[in-house]
FIZAPA-934224 format. One record per residue (C-alpha): x negated, y negated, z; residue in one letter; chain. Coordinates in steps of 0.25 Angstrom, whole numbers. Last residue first. Example, Ala and Ser with C-alpha at 12.3 -4.5 7.8 and 13.67 -1.06 7.14 Angstrom:
{{-55 4 29} s A}
{{-49 18 31} a A}
***
This chain:
{{-65 -216 -56} s A}
{{-69 -223 -44} g A}
{{-78 -235 -44} v A}
{{-90 -234 -34} l A}
{{-101 -234 -45} q A}
{{-95 -247 -50} p A}
{{-97 -254 -37} f A}
{{-97 -269 -40} g A}
{{-89 -270 -53} a A}
{{-78 -260 -48} r A}
{{-78 -266 -34} f A}
{{-78 -280 -40} a A}
{{-66 -276 -49} a A}
{{-59 -270 -37} v A}
{{-60 -282 -29} k A}
{{-56 -291 -41} p A}
{{-43 -283 -42} k A}
{{-41 -285 -27} d A}
{{-38 -300 -26} w A}
{{-31 -306 -37} r A}
{{-26 -295 -45} v A}
{{-22 -287 -33} i A}
{{-15 -299 -26} y A}
{{-7 -302 -39} p A}
{{-3 -288 -41} h A}
{{-7 -283 -55} n A}
{{-13 -270 -50} p A}
{{-1 -266 -41} n A}
{{-2 -251 -40} k A}
{{-17 -250 -40} r A}
{{-20 -261 -31} y A}
{{-9 -256 -21} f A}
{{-13 -243 -20} d A}
{{-6 -243 -6} q A}
{{1 -256 -1} h A}
{{15 -251 -6} y A}
{{14 -239 3} a A}
{{12 -247 16} e A}
{{-1 -248 23} a A}
{{-9 -235 29} p A}
{{-13 -236 43} f A}
{{-27 -237 47} f A}
{{-32 -235 62} g A}
{{-41 -244 70} g A}
{{-56 -248 71} g A}
{{-63 -260 66} e A}
{{-76 -265 60} i A}
{{-74 -279 56} r A}
{{-78 -286 42} t A}
{{-82 -301 45} v A}
{{-94 -301 36} i A}
{{-101 -315 37} p A}
{{-101 -324 25} k A}
{{-111 -325 13} g A}
{{-105 -313 7} w A}
{{-117 -304 5} a A}
{{-124 -309 18} k A}
{{-132 -297 18} t A}
{{-133 -296 33} k A}
{{-118 -295 35} g A}
{{-118 -283 25} l A}
{{-127 -275 34} q A}
{{-119 -278 47} t A}
{{-106 -274 40} v A}
{{-113 -262 35} y A}
{{-118 -258 49} r A}
{{-104 -259 54} q A}
{{-97 -251 43} a A}
{{-108 -240 44} v A}
{{-106 -239 59} l A}
{{-91 -238 58} k A}
{{-91 -228 46} q A}
{{-100 -219 55} q A}
{{-91 -221 66} p A}
{{-79 -216 58} t A}
{{-66 -222 52} q A}
{{-72 -236 51} p A}
{{-61 -247 50} f A}
{{-68 -259 42} i A}
{{-63 -273 43} a A}
{{-61 -285 34} s A}
{{-48 -292 38} r A}
{{-36 -293 30} y A}
{{-27 -289 42} s A}
{{-33 -300 50} p A}
{{-26 -311 41} g A}
{{-28 -317 28} t A}
{{-26 -312 14} d A}
{{-30 -321 2} p A}
{{-44 -316 0} g A}
{{-47 -307 13} q A}
{{-44 -311 26} r A}
{{-47 -309 41} n A}
{{-61 -314 40} l A}
{{-67 -313 26} q A}
{{-81 -309 25} t A}
{{-79 -295 22} p A}
{{-73 -298 8} d A}
{{-65 -287 2} h A}
{{-66 -274 -6} a A}
{{-78 -279 -15} v A}
{{-92 -278 -6} s A}
{{-87 -276 7} f A}
{{-77 -264 5} y A}
{{-86 -259 -7} v A}
{{-98 -258 3} r A}
{{-90 -251 14} l A}
{{-85 -241 4} l A}
{{-99 -238 1} t A}
{{-103 -237 16} g A}
{{-92 -226 17} y A}
{{-97 -218 6} s A}
{{-92 -215 -7} v A}
{{-92 -202 -15} q A}
{{-96 -192 -4} a A}
{{-89 -200 6} p A}
{{-75 -198 -1} d A}
{{-66 -209 2} y A}
{{-53 -211 10} v A}
{{-51 -227 11} i A}
{{-42 -232 21} r A}
{{-39 -247 17} v A}
{{-36 -259 26} a A}
{{-27 -270 29} e A}
{{-31 -274 43} a A}
{{-23 -271 55} h A}
{{-22 -279 68} g A}
{{-8 -280 69} t A}
{{-6 -295 69} r A}
{{-9 -300 55} e A}
{{7 -301 52} t A}
{{4 -294 39} s A}
{{0 -281 47} v A}
{{14 -279 52} s A}
{{21 -281 38} a A}
{{10 -272 32} y A}
{{11 -261 41} n A}
{{2 -255 52} a A}
{{9 -261 63} t A}
{{12 -248 70} d A}
{{-1 -241 66} r A}
{{-9 -250 74} t A}
{{-20 -260 69} g A}
{{-34 -258 63} g A}
{{-31 -254 49} a A}
{{-19 -256 39} y A}
{{-17 -249 26} g A}
{{-21 -247 12} n A}
{{-25 -232 8} v A}
{{-37 -229 -1} v A}
{{-39 -215 -5} q A}
{{-51 -206 -11} r A}
{{-62 -216 -12} v A}
{{-75 -209 -18} g A}
{{-75 -220 -29} k A}
{{-70 -233 -26} t A}
{{-57 -237 -34} q A}
{{-48 -235 -21} e A}
{{-58 -244 -13} f A}
{{-56 -256 -21} v A}
{{-41 -256 -22} a A}
{{-38 -252 -9} e A}
{{-47 -264 -3} l A}
{{-39 -273 -12} g A}
{{-25 -268 -8} w A}
{{-30 -268 7} f A}
{{-29 -283 8} c A}
{{-41 -288 16} g A}
{{-53 -280 20} g A}
{{-50 -267 28} a A}
{{-58 -255 27} f A}
{{-55 -240 31} v A}
{{-63 -229 27} a A}
{{-60 -214 27} v A}
{{-68 -201 23} a A}
{{-66 -190 14} q A}
{{-73 -176 14} g A}
{{-88 -173 17} k A}
{{-96 -184 24} t A}
{{-106 -194 18} v A}
{{-113 -202 30} p A}
{{-107 -216 32} v A}
{{-117 -226 27} d A}
{{-128 -234 31} i A}
{{-135 -246 24} a A}
{{-122 -249 18} p A}
{{-123 -253 3} a A}
{{-127 -267 0} p A}
{{-118 -278 -4} i A}
{{-115 -285 -17} p A}
{{-101 -292 -15} v A}
{{-93 -285 -27} a A}
{{-87 -295 -36} r A}
{{-75 -304 -38} e A}
{{-69 -300 -24} a A}
{{-59 -310 -20} h A}
{{-63 -312 -5} g A}
{{-61 -327 -6} a A}
{{-52 -330 -17} v A}
{{-45 -342 -12} p A}
{{-30 -341 -10} l A}
{{-18 -337 -19} t A}
{{-6 -332 -11} v A}
{{1 -321 -18} l A}
{{16 -321 -13} a A}
{{21 -309 -4} t A}
{{29 -298 -10} t A}
{{42 -295 -3} a A}
{{45 -281 2} i A}
{{57 -273 -2} a A}
{{53 -274 -17} a A}
{{41 -265 -13} a A}
{{27 -270 -12} i A}
{{18 -280 -18} l A}
{{10 -288 -8} i A}
{{4 -302 -8} p A}
{{-7 -304 2} k A}
{{-5 -317 10} l A}
{{-3 -311 24} m A}
***
């Protein structure tokens, strides 16, 4: 794994590796809203998305209107290996992911998907995002309900026909549990705004979100 981490003194920080800027979001990719969406329900709902380093996904979605909580974690593998050291081996089957708790009355699942595809990551990169390589950085959606699964499947097909990226979408629709990541990974963007990785890769995503979806920016 090439992603640098900033953690407690007991754990060493890895070096930043400069690689080409593929997936480095400078602007929102113009894509249509989903043709179908999950019906609005009362109370809160949950979405789980994977698309590269969870720091960037968290940074975008925690600023989205209607989102109540974003938790960084590992999806698609088992509980016993859901930790950074194990997932870093790229042999556990997990993907770095975020669990988003949101209010469907304020932001729909389809709208979250639109942000996910447009600015939160590059859905054409297979088992990588930007400088990070390996299946733990794959583009994957983990539907929490049958309705979410249907909407996600239909939207991937819909977006594929737009050819908005000029390359095929490789996003997978998967099942499996979600397990929160270590405490030092939570709220990483907010707590470490000057970290080199955040500045290089995640601040442009947030800027693209705020410019491309001003109506969705939370207060």
